[in-house]
C-alpha positions, -999 to +999 in steps of 0.1 A: -056+101-346-059+119-310-044+150-307-024+160-280-016+123-271+025+120-278+030+155-266+018+149-231+033+113-235-004+094-226-005+059-225-002+051-260-020+018-252-052+031-246-054+047-279-042+014-297-069-012-278-099+018-282-119-011-301-108-042-278-133-050-260-113-082-240-085-056-233-055-072-215-054-056-183-020-069-170-002-057-201-019-023-197-008-020-162+031-026-174+027+007-202+014+027-173+037+050-151+032+075-122+043+100-144+023+092-174-009+088-154-014+124-144-001+142-174-027+162-194-027+173-233-026+211-241-065+211-242-072+199-209-078+161-220-066+136-191-065+099-192-102+094-182-111+114-212-092+085-235-109+060-215-140+070-222-134+061-259-126+027-252-150-002-257-140-020-226-156-010-192-127-031-176-100-005-187-120+023-179-126+008-142-088+002-144-081+034-151-102+054-131-086+035-100-052+047-106-058+078-121-061+109-095-099+110-085-102+145-096-099+135-130-132+118-131-151+147-137-122+170-146-132+198-177-112+201-205-109+234-224-145+230-239-154+224-199-162+185-212-159+154-189-145+121-196-182+115-191-193+138-223-166+118-244-182+084-234-218+097-239-204+105-274-184+075-279-218+054-274-208+022-255-230+021-230-210-002-204-184+024-202-211+051-195-220+030-167-183+023-152-176+060-153-208+071-134-202+040-108-165+052-103-180+084-092-187+103-129-211+134-124-239+133-149-247+169-140-220+185-151-225+207-179-197+217-207-190+256-211-216+254-238-239+243-212-244+210-230-253+182-207-241+146-217-277+138-227-268+164-255-235+145-265-253+111-267-282+131-290-253+144-313-244+113-326-275+093-323-268+070-292-305+060-286-291+035-257-275+059-239-303+083-242-324+060-220-296+050-197-295+091-185-331+097-187-342+065-169-319+073-143-329+110-141-293+122-151-299+152-170-332+174-170-348+172-203-357+210-207-321+223-202-309+245-230-275+245-237-259+283-253-277+278-284-310+274-265-313+232-278-335+216-253-322+177-259-354+173-277-346+202-298-314+188-305-327+155-316-347+171-341-316+188-356-299+157-358-331+144-370-328+114-347-362+104-349-365+072-329-349+095-300-373+126-309-400+096-301-386+083-268-381+121-258-414+130-262-429+099-248-406+111-217-428+141-217-401+163-234-420+196-243-423+204-281-446+233-283-419+261-289-401+234-311-435+235-330-439+271-336-399+274-348-400+246-371-434+261-387-416+295-393-386+275-406-408+254-430-398+224-419-427+205-422-414+170-418-404+176-382-439+196-380-460+167-390-438+138-371-445+156-341-481+164-343-486+125-360-468+118-323-493+138-303-524+124-323-516+088-318-511+097-279-545+112-280-560+083-294-581+060-274-560+028-265-562-002-283-543-036-289-528-017-317-516+014-298-483-001-288-476-015-323-485+022-338-456+037-315-433+012-326-438+021-363-434+061-353-401+052-338-384+030-366-400+054-395-377+083-406-393+107-431-371+118-456-350+157-446 
């Protein structure tokens, strides 16, 4: 259930077709009116926030074309943009579609979370890679809790993402000190083992070793 949708008469069609990867855009066009396309919920969510939850990039692009242009980067009461929602929802094609339509990945929410933080929150590794490879977010940006993306990945025990961010140069020095004080030995051991593997002389097995690290998830 999506809170506040009926109260603002947002197109119910979008909610009913969130999981539809082959949506009927003609049917969608019949459903939307000039009145419903501009409405916003009490929490500040507009139609593109919900479109960001879809599995169909075609729906997202269609909605971005018919909605007011300012909606693409509009922030709700928590400062979340449609791109934040899409990164948390986890559909890479929808994330790409929003950015093609003008979504700004540099916007943080009111808790200073980047869209990268949101992708990490739900373990969306492919979206993390998309955002990092396209330099959409800084790796050392801290949210209001003081968490960098790497720290957020550690908090969620997302070991493949931890490995990827370390490979991209994310700093782990503060984390090692912090987790040592917190007696979280498994995280310290994992990070130290990563650095040890990178310090080894290159060999035909080095790539295989990194792959093993990415797939291995120590018990919490």
